[in-house]
C-alpha positions in Angstrom: 2.0 -7.1 26.8 -0.8 -5.9 24.5 -3.9 -7.9 23.6 -2.6 -8.1 20.0 0.7 -9.7 20.8 0.1 -12.7 18.5 -0.9 -10.5 15.6 2.2 -8.3 16.1 4.3 -11.5 16.2 2.8 -12.6 12.9 3.5 -9.1 11.4 7.2 -9.3 12.5 7.5 -12.8 11.2 6.3 -11.6 7.8 8.6 -8.6 7.9 11.6 -10.9 8.5 10.4 -13.3 5.7 9.6 -10.7 3.1 11.7 -7.7 4.0 8.6 -5.5 4.1 8.3 -2.6 6.5 5.9 -3.0 9.5 3.0 -1.1 8.0 3.1 -3.0 4.7 3.4 -6.4 6.5 0.5 -5.4 8.9 -1.7 -4.3 6.0 -1.2 -7.5 4.1 -2.3 -9.5 7.2 -5.4 -7.5 7.9 -8.7 -8.9 6.7 -10.3 -7.4 3.6 -13.3 -5.2 4.3 -16.6 -7.0 4.2 -18.4 -6.7 0.8 -21.5 -5.3 2.5 -19.7 -2.1 3.2 -19.8 -2.5 7.0 -16.7 -1.8 9.0 -14.9 -5.1 9.5 -12.3 -6.3 12.0 -9.0 -4.5 11.6 -10.6 -1.5 9.7 -11.1 1.8 11.5 -13.6 3.0 8.9 -15.1 1.9 5.6 -13.0 2.8 2.6 -14.3 5.9 0.8 -14.0 4.5 -2.7 -14.6 0.9 -3.7 -12.0 -1.3 -5.4 -14.3 -1.6 -8.4 -14.5 2.2 -8.7 -10.7 2.6 -8.5 -10.2 -0.2 -11.2 -12.8 1.5 -13.4 -11.3 4.9 -13.1 -7.6 3.9 -13.5 -8.0 1.1 -16.0 -6.1 -1.3 -13.7 -8.2 -4.3 -14.5 -5.5 -6.9 -14.4 -3.3 -7.1 -11.3 -1.1 -9.8 -13.1 -0.3 -7.1 -15.8 0.2 -4.1 -13.5 1.2 -5.6 -10.2 -0.2 -4.5 -6.9 0.4 -1.0 -5.7 0.0 -0.2 -2.0 0.2 3.3 -0.6 0.2 4.1 3.1 0.7 7.3 5.1 2.0 7.4 8.6 2.3 10.5 10.8 5.9 11.1 11.9 6.1 14.1 14.3 4.8 17.1 12.4 5.3 15.5 9.0 3.8 12.5 7.2 5.6 9.6 5.7 4.2 8.1 2.5 5.2 4.6 1.7 4.5 3.2 -1.8 5.0 -0.5 -2.5 4.7 -2.0 -5.9 4.6 -5.8 -5.7 3.8 -8.9 -7.7 5.2 -7.6 -11.0 5.1 -10.1 -13.8 8.8 -10.1 -14.8 12.1 -8.4 -14.4 11.3 -6.4 -17.6 8.1 -5.2 -16.0 10.0 -4.3 -12.8 12.5 -2.2 -14.8 9.6 -0.4 -16.6 8.0 0.5 -13.3 11.3 1.5 -11.7 11.8 4.0 -14.6 8.2 5.2 -14.3 8.3 5.8 -10.6 11.8 7.4 -11.0 10.3 9.9 -13.5 7.3 10.5 -11.2 9.5 11.3 -8.2 11.7 13.6 -10.3 8.7 15.5 -11.5 7.3 15.6 -8.0 10.6 17.1 -6.7 10.3 20.1 -9.0 6.5 20.7 -8.5 4.9 23.2 -6.1 3.6 20.8 -3.4 2.1 22.8 -0.5 4.2 22.3 2.7 1.3 22.4 5.0 
C-alpha cells in the first residue's frame, strides 16, 4: 500500500458520494495554496497566476452568480485529456444557460484549427 492510502480512500468516498471523477474529487480535497505564495502540501508548484488576477481579468467576481469552473489536464498516452467541471450553479435556469454556452463553445472548437501537437 502507498503512504497516501487514507487520502485515496477519502477521494474514492467523495467520488461515490458526488459522482465526480478521481481528478476532480482529489482536487477538491487538496488544501488551498498558502496565501504567502509558498508551495504548500499537495501542491507541486505555486500557481502561475493568483485567484485575484484571474477574477480581475475575467470579471468572475461572484461565484454564486457564475458557479465554479474547474479545468484539469491529465496525460493519457501520447494525448492529453482535459476535464472541465462547472459546479455550484445557482439554479436549473443557470445550468441550462451554461449547458448551451459550453455546447456552443465545443461546437466552435470542433471547427477551429487547433494544432495537433
